[in-house]
C-alpha angles and dihedrals in degrees: 000000000000108000118161125182122241111217116253118277097015126122140263104053092216139353122195122190126186093342113187124185124170137174105214108307092342111100108209099170119030123186094324122181123198137167125186121183125219106266093021119126111210127183123202121207130180145131118289111279095020092120103261095132090038089059093046091051091051091051090052091051092243096115130045123237131212098219147355134052132280117193103189139148120284091246115024111183120230131200112193129199087256111061090225093204118167104246093206093058128073118245095262093051091049089052093047094048108136092358112152125212136036130320100026093171093052093047092047089047090054091049091049090049088055092059094044098260100098089127094055102067097126097036123110129242093244089068095057131094120231093264093047090050091054090050089056089048089050089050092049087054097045098044087071089062091227126200088210125037116192117197116190107194089306091169100042095103097044125099116254099263095043086050093055090048092052089048090059092044094050093048090051097048091043091056090046099047098028104210120159103258131207115188118190110204144155091207115096094191092052090051090053092046097050113025135086087200132019124207128196116206121209135156092004098304142076098273099176140021133197125186121203087228089064110112117252136073132274089264093057091041093052092046091052093046093049088049089053090050091052095251113139129194112295093025125117117263100229111090 
């Protein structure tokens, strides 16, 4: 795998050229190019098994690649669908896990306050709701002040109301911290609500791109994205 570090406080957040990833003879990502700027929120859609999470894991340095080049920050932050909190550690210790530098408790406290859990530093993961646990996972990612934030369907397991509240929180925190963000999601409406740019992955490449600055309303955008995803009128949204 070719993974080179981008110096801190430079843009873009990540650049990918000619990325290739396969599992045996099955090619999942084939000569893919991608660029995400600092402060840009990008959503990635695509059918199940198209390689969305494979791409995210490659960007995070968690999976090897067979070809191409990734220029990414030294420590991209990842929030998964499962919160992955350590049940034997308090919330502030979960947030400060792997945090370099002085005053880890104070920095964890500030991050927890940002996600509305500033009064729960010494509480335990078992006492949290699903939405609260994902807030802690988000605080754990953002306390690192990442240049690149990778979100792998982090709201999929939440109820509809909690999901909407998390959307507002993520938008607010992304605007405040200004990392480059890549959100992997199956939810077209979620992508429209959150992203500056929406990508559709197909046949191992980015097959379609929509910018929030493109003229047209949300209804037209949704219809076009569903068409790109192979969803016709009267068909369920989830792909």
